[in-house]
C-alpha positions in Angstrom: -12.5 3.1 -7.9 -11.1 0.2 -9.5 -14.5 -1.9 -9.6 -17.0 0.9 -10.4 -17.5 4.1 -8.8 -19.1 3.0 -5.5 -19.0 3.6 -2.0 -17.5 0.3 -0.6 -14.0 -1.2 -0.7 -13.5 -4.7 -1.9 -11.3 -6.3 0.7 -9.9 -9.9 -0.1 -11.7 -12.3 2.1 -8.7 -14.7 1.9 -6.7 -12.7 4.6 -9.4 -13.2 6.9 -8.8 -17.1 7.1 -5.1 -16.5 6.9 -3.5 -16.9 10.3 -0.5 -14.5 9.5 -3.1 -11.6 9.1 -4.6 -12.4 12.6 -0.9 -11.9 14.0 -0.6 -8.5 12.5 -0.5 -5.2 14.7 -3.6 -3.4 14.6 -1.6 -0.5 12.9 -0.4 -3.1 10.2 -4.0 -4.2 9.5 -5.2 -0.6 9.1 -2.3 0.3 6.8 -3.1 -2.9 4.7 -6.8 -1.4 4.5 -5.4 2.0 3.4 -3.2 0.3 0.9 -6.3 -1.6 -0.7 -8.1 1.7 -0.9 -5.1 3.3 -2.7 -4.9 0.2 -4.9 -8.4 0.7 -6.1 -8.2 4.4 -6.6 -4.9 4.4 -8.6 -5.0 1.1 -10.6 -7.1 -0.1 -13.5 -8.7 -3.4 -14.0 -5.7 -4.8 -15.5 -3.0 -3.2 -13.7 -1.6 -4.7 -10.2 1.1 -2.1 -9.2 0.7 1.6 -7.9 3.1 4.1 -6.5 2.7 6.2 -3.1 5.2 8.0 -1.1 5.8 7.1 2.5 4.8 10.6 3.6 1.5 10.7 1.7 1.0 7.3 3.1 1.4 8.2 6.7 -0.8 11.4 6.2 -3.7 9.2 4.4 -3.8 6.5 7.1 -2.9 8.8 10.1 -0.2 6.7 11.2 3.3 8.4 12.1 5.9 7.9 9.5 8.3 5.7 11.6 5.4 3.4 12.6 4.3 3.3 8.9 7.6 2.3 7.9 7.6 -0.6 10.5 4.1 -1.6 9.6 5.0 -1.8 5.8 8.1 -4.2 6.9 5.4 -6.1 8.9 3.2 -6.8 5.8 6.0 -7.5 3.8 7.3 -10.3 6.2 3.9 -11.5 6.3 3.8 -11.8 2.7 1.0 -9.7 2.1 2.6 -7.0 -0.1 5.9 -6.6 -2.3 7.6 -3.3 -2.4 10.2 -1.6 -4.4 11.8 2.0 -4.1 11.8 4.1 -7.4 13.7 7.4 -7.7 11.4 10.2 -8.6 12.2 12.1 -11.7 10.9 15.5 -13.0 9.2 15.8 -16.4 12.6 16.9 -17.9 14.2 13.6 -16.5 16.1 15.2 -13.7 16.2 12.8 -10.7 15.3 14.2 -7.3 16.6 13.3 -3.9 13.8 11.2 -2.9 12.1 8.1 -3.6 8.4 6.7 -3.8 7.5 3.2 -3.1 6.0 0.8 -5.7 3.4 -1.7 -4.1 1.7 -4.9 -5.3 -0.4 -7.3 -3.3 0.3 -11.0 -3.0 -3.4 -11.6 -1.7 
């Protein structure tokens, strides 16, 4: 975990005061929570971006892939996350036909 090995998740308190967060769909709020878990798992204390595929995010969150993509768009529109696509490359430098998403939080 990002902030010690523990059994809790640090959730930014600021989002509870933000009216934009209250207007999100339930699926988007759950996806945001899952993204925070992934950020804690895959970044260090001084890092603020992490990578994850849409398919893996869908499986982890339990949200169908198409709904997951709509929820990501909702989170971007609300200004809670930034995303960018990055091509997947093998160790040999060969580009594959799919992308992964780079995530960064705005909270």
